[in-house]
C-alpha positions, 0 to 999 in steps of 0.5 A: 484402576481404582487406587482408592480402594478400601482395604481392610484394617489390618489387625496389629501383630499380637505375636511376640518378636524374637528380640522381645523374647530375648529380652524377656529372657534376659530380664526374668534371669536378672530380676525374676519377679518380671517373668514370674509376673508376665508369665502368670498374666499371659499364661492365664489370659484366655484372650491372648494368642496360643503363642503368648501362653506358651511364652507366659508358661515359659517365663513362669518356669524359668523365673522360679527355676532361677529362684531355686537355683540361687537358693540351692547356690547360696545354700551350698556357699554358705554350707562351705563357708560354715564348713570352712570355718568349723574345719578351721577351728578343729585345727587349733 
């Protein structure tokens, strides 16, 4: 047997590991700009694998959804505080 056989160089695995996906999802929940930027880049890059494009779309969607939910919660909380202030004024 010839142990000196040349092997074709393997292409690096461009797939995303589960750990990296989890870190990016958690990062996107806390810092939405991460998901929006990476999502837009990966989703529109035709050189990326189909997996990266799909995950980019997921990150972009998650980033936008978290921002919308935060805005809705902020409006509800602010409205509740204003409502409490008005109801306390009317009590006097």
